[in-house]
C-alpha positions, 0 to 999 in steps of 0.5 A, a space after each residue: 500500500 502506498 505510504 501516504 503523508 498524513 496530509 494526503 491520508 486525512 484528505 482521502 478520509 475526508 473524501 471517504 466520509 463524504 461518499 458515506 454521507 458523513 458530512 459533519 465528521 468530514 467537516 470536523 476532519 477538514 478543520 482539524 487538518 487546517 488547524 494542525 497544519 497552521 500549528 506547524 507553520 504550513 505545508 505538507 505533513 508527513 507521518 513523522 510530523 505526528 509525534 508527542 511533541 507536535 501534538 503537545 505544541 498543537 494543543 498549546 497552539 489551540 490554547 493560545 487561540 483561546 479555543 474551548 476545552 471541548 473544541 481542543 478535544 474535538 481536534 485531538 480526537 479527530 487526529 487520533 481517529 485518523 491515526 488509528 485508521 492509518 494503523 488499521 490499514 498498515 500505513 504506520 506502526 502504532 505508537 503506544 499512548 501517542 495521545 496520552 495526557 492530551 485533552 481528549 475528554 468532554 468538559 461541562 460547558 458554560 451555562 446555556 440555560 436561561 430562567 423561566 422569566 428570561 425565556 418569557 421575555 426572549 420569546 415575546 415581541 418587545 412592545 418598544 421596538 420592531 424586530 426584523 423579519 429574520 429576528 422574528 423567525 429566529 424568535 419563533 424558532 426558539 419558541 417552537 424548540 421549547 414548545 416541542 420538548 427542547 427539540 434540537 434545531 437539526 431535528 426541527 429543521 429535518 421534520 418530515 410532513 408525514 412525521 405529524 399525524 394530527 397532534 402527535 409528532 413522531 420522528 427519529 433524532 438526527 444525532 442518535 436515531 432515537 425515536 422521539 414522540 411529542 404531543 403538539 400543544 396548541 401554541 406549537 401548532 400555531 407556529 408550525 402552521 406559520 412556517 409550514 412547507 407548502 411546496 409539494 416536492 419538499 419532504 419537510 414539514 417546515 420551510 426552513 430547508 428547501 428539500 431540493 438539495 442532496 448530500 453535501 449541498 444539503 449539509 451545507 444548506 443546513 449549516 448555513 441556516 444554523 449559522 443564520 439562526 444563531 446570528 439572529 438569536 444572539 441579538 435577542 437578549 439586547 432587543 428583549 431587555 434580557 441582560 447577562 445571557 447568551 442565546 443560541 440554538 442550544 438554549 431551548 434544549 438546555 432550558 427545557 431540561 433545566 426547568 424540568 429538573 427545577 420543577 422536579 420532573 423525574 430524570 427518566 421523564 426528562 430523558 424520554 422527553 429529550 430523546 436521549 440514548 446515552 446515560 452520560 447525559 441523564 444517568 438513568 436507564 431509559 425506559 418508555 413512558 406513556 405519552 400523557 406523562 411526557 405531555 404533562 412534563 412539557 405542559 408544566 414547563 410551558 406554563 412555568 415560562 408563560 405564567 411564572 408559576 412553578 408547578 412541581 411534578 409531584 403535586 400534579 
């Protein structure tokens, strides 16, 4: 087998991932290669350039750029995955503990949830100013993610028309494939109707994505929509008079889970409502719950945001 350089091999892996439809992973590998190349001063990197010293310098380089722990970990783990793949293919001899003592774990991020009163302000149109159409859509999207049990934007944007049957929304999560069932409350149905996709050739329930792209173009279209959403959401705190918070596409999900815990909703119910498939997220074994239990949990959180009255799960 040809002895590729590290640069050649990563580019080959990126092409393979794209052919497999794994565009998100290919995207991470692309930026990992770019950052690692910059850390060594540019040019082609040969396998000898991937050593303990270079890896430590790469980590320091990212730290000097003030990258977060999780960003650094993502890049280091991407290099490790590529290295392991090269070892499996016989391109290089595996070096024991090459990636030891580097940042490869996952750290708890800064607080992404907001309080019930803050969320109430964020999803209401401010009476003292007019919002642009793009900000209004971002605000509605934030509302819809909260109303649909903290649904991630990727799942929301990729909902299909046949996922909605009356008031029951059933889909599979983009990240894990876990089935997620949501009883659509009236407030959410209003927003779904507002952004419903009426194009007969599009499979999507909402008009966030065109439905006309495929493969790499579809991934790039989604990434562009996500960037635009986060850009507009970042403007909401100032426009809505909410100080000291940052808002992004993660805010709805973290807020739903945090408020559910604050209202003493059992962790098993929270797990089911979020569609988790890993105990690293919720610590408890996932089991199925009747739809009315999930609906009750969602209603508690919505009412808490709207009215400010905290109904505790155990009292209902």
